[in-house]
N, C-alpha and C positions, 0 to 999 in steps of 0.2 A: 602450636607445633612449629618447630623451627624449619628454615629452608632445607637444611640437611636432612631432617626426618621426612619432609615431604619428598625430596628427591629420592630418598631411599625407598619410599613406598612406590614411587613411579617406576623405579628400576625393577620392581617385582612384577610389573604388569605383563611380562612374558611367561609368567608361571603357567605351565600346561594344565594344572589343576583348576577346573572351572570354579570350584567352590572357594578356592583360595583367591582366584581372580575376582570373584563377586565381592568378597569381603574387602579386598584392597580397593576396588572400585567405589564401594559405598563410603569407605573412609575418605577417599579423595573428593568424592562428590559433596561430602558433608561440609567441606571448607568453602564451598560456593565458587563463583566464577573467578575469584581472585587467583585460583591455581592455574588458570588457562595459560598465562605466559610460561609457567614452569613446564606444562605439558607440551606446549609448542616447541620450546627448546629441546625437550627430550625427543620429540618426534624428528626434529632436524638432525639430531645426532645419533639416531638409531638406525641400524641396518637390518633389524628384525621385523619382518613384514607383520607378524602377528601382533607384536607390540605397537607398531605404528597404527595398525587397524583399531586396536583397543583404545589407543590414545585419541584418535579421530572420533570414535564413538562417544567417549567421555566428554570431549570438548563439545561435540554437537549437542549432547544431552544438556550440558551446562548452559550453553547459549540458547537453546530452545526454552529452558526453564526461565531464562532472563526475559525472552520475548513474551512469554506467557504472563510473567509478573507485570511487565510494563504495559501490556495490553489490558490487563485487569485494572491497573491503576488509571489508564487512560479512560476506560469505561466509567469509572467512578468520578472522574474529574468533571467539574462543572461545565467547562468550555467544550471539551472533546474536540480539540483543534484538528482540522483535517490533515494538515501537513504532518503533525506529530503522529497521528494515527497511521498514515501512509508510510512513514519512516519506520515505525515499529514493525509494520507488516514486511517491509523490505529487509529488516534486520534478520528475518528468518533465513533468507538467502545470502545476505551480505552483513554479517555481524559487525564489521567495521565501518559501516556506512557513515558518512560525514554529513550530519544534519545541517551544519552551518553552510556547506557548499550548496545544498538544496534551497535553504532559505535565502542564500545570496542571489541565486538566479531569479527567484520569485520576487525579491526586493527590486531587482533590476527591471523585471517585467513591469512591476507596479510603477516605478519611476518613469519608464518610457510611455506608459499609458497616461499617467498623470500630466505629463508635459503637453499632451495633445487634447486633454479634456478642458471644458469650459462649463460654466454654470448654465448657459443657455442651450446646451445640446439636449435634444430629445432622447428618449430611451433607446430608440433605434440607432441614432447617431452615436451614442455611447458604445453600443455594441459593435458598430462599424469601426470605431477606433480600437477597441479591444481586439477585434479580429485582425485588423491591419498589423498591430504590434505582435500579436500572438502567433499568427500564421505567416504573414508576409516578411516582417522584419526578423523575428527570432526563428522562424522556420519550423514551428511545431506542426505535426500532422498526424493523422490517424494511420496506424500501421495496417493498411488493407491487404497487403501481400501476406502477412502472417499474423492475423489478429489474434490467434489463439496461442501465440508464444508467451511462456511465463514472463519473459523479460518486460512485456508490456504492462505488467501489474506491479512492477517494482519502481517506485518513484525515482530512485537514483538513476536507473537505466533510461527512463523517460526523459529526465532532465539532460542526460548526457547525449542521447541519440536524437532527441527532439521528436521521438516517435512513440506513440502509446495507443491504448485503447480508449474508448469513451470515458471510462471511469477515472483513469489516472489523468487524462487530459483535462477532465471535469474538476478534479481535485485541485489542479494548478490554477485553472481559470477562476474557479470559485474563490480561491484564496487571494487572488489578485483583487477580485471584486470586493471581498470583505475589507481589505486594507483601504480601498477607495470609496467605501460606503455605497457601492452599487448593488442594488438588490437583486442579485442573480444567485439562484440556488439549484441544487440538484433535484431532479424528479426521477422517481423509481419506476420507469416504465418497464414492463416485462420485456426481456431479450434485448433491451436497448436503453442505455443511460442517457438522458438528455438534461438540459438546463432550462430554467424559466426565469423571465424577468417578472418579478412579483413584488409590487410595492406593498401588498398585503398578502397573507397566505392564500386567500381565495380570490385575489385580484390579479390575475395572470394577464399581462399585456401580450406576451408571445413566448414561444419556445425557441431554443437554440440547439442545433445539432452540430456538435463540435467534430464529430467524425466526418462531417462533410463541410469542413472549414467555416463553421459557425453559421451555417444556413439558418435563417429565421423561418418558422412555420407556426401553424395554428393548432388549436384543439381538434379541429376536424381531421387533421392529418394523424393525430394519435388515435382518434375514433377508427379511421381506416386501417391503421396499422394493427390495432386490437382485432378488428374484424378479420384480417388476414390470418392472425394467429388463432382465430376462433375463440377469443376470450371476451368475457362480459366486462364492460367498463366499470371500474371502481374508482371512487374518489381519490384514492391514494396514487393512482396512475397519473393524475393531472396536477397535483399540488406539490409544493416543496416538501422534501423529506429531510430528516435529521442527518447530522454528520455520522451518527451511530449506523444508520441504515447504509450509508455510502461506504463505510469501511467494511460492513458486513457484505455489501454487494461485491466489493473488491475481493474479499476472501472467498466468496462463492465462485467468482470467475477463475480465481487462481486454483481452487479445487478442481474445476472443470478442466482447466488446461493441463494440470498434472495428470489427471485421470485419462485425458485424451492421449497423453504421451506414455501412459502405462507406468507412471511413477506412483505406485501404490502407496509406498510409505509416506512420501511427501503429501499425497492427497490426505491421508489420514492425519498427519500432523496439522495440516491447514485446517482440517475439520475440527481438530481439537481447539485451534485458536478461534474458530467461528463459534464454537460452543461457549467460549468464555463470553462473547458478546450476546449470544443468543439467550443464555440463562439469565434469569433475574437474580 
């Protein structure tokens, strides 16, 4: 279809007949997200509220389909890179997110940590270096005032504001450690996401609470935390979890935050993304 034919279709989006609109909508959607620039131009030049609303809905539909496709491909990938996963999740709210700007900040963090590392440092000393660079020099911190804000779950917001929840802070911290070959991984503790320094999956030296500026703690603290929640201990609450589980945890928290704010449609869409990762 030529640009003129596409623009002619878009011009008909203000048709009051819903049956006609649905047919036009399906034709436009069939061309995929390549039509989004044309739709955006039409929205900017339109003074018809109904037409603008319909254009917004079509753009959102196309962008959401792209996010679903990318998340499905991420799940099938062998590496399941954490930053890539977090960027895809952020695309739900920020379709034009610049992954390179996110990667650039993480690279700088890695460089700043690397400069201060040496081969003779103990595991605890390595974490002290990581914490000094991450919290003191770069100013990252847990958003304790508004932990349930959806912004805390979008990696680009966290990179920009230096403020996030335990999951997004953990994604950044783990990514730095991966580039430096430091064996720090996520641990899927109920109601709280923490990290573990684990030279082997079942050989945990200690745990790290990023929401409290990288405080180091032990297995017994997890035992006490689970007792407070009246939960029975499970092995999965103590050992490193996969990147897939971390991104699922990120989506679960995002569902909770949207539900808490009464954004039912957004909650349902995030649930649809979660189901992509949940289903085998």
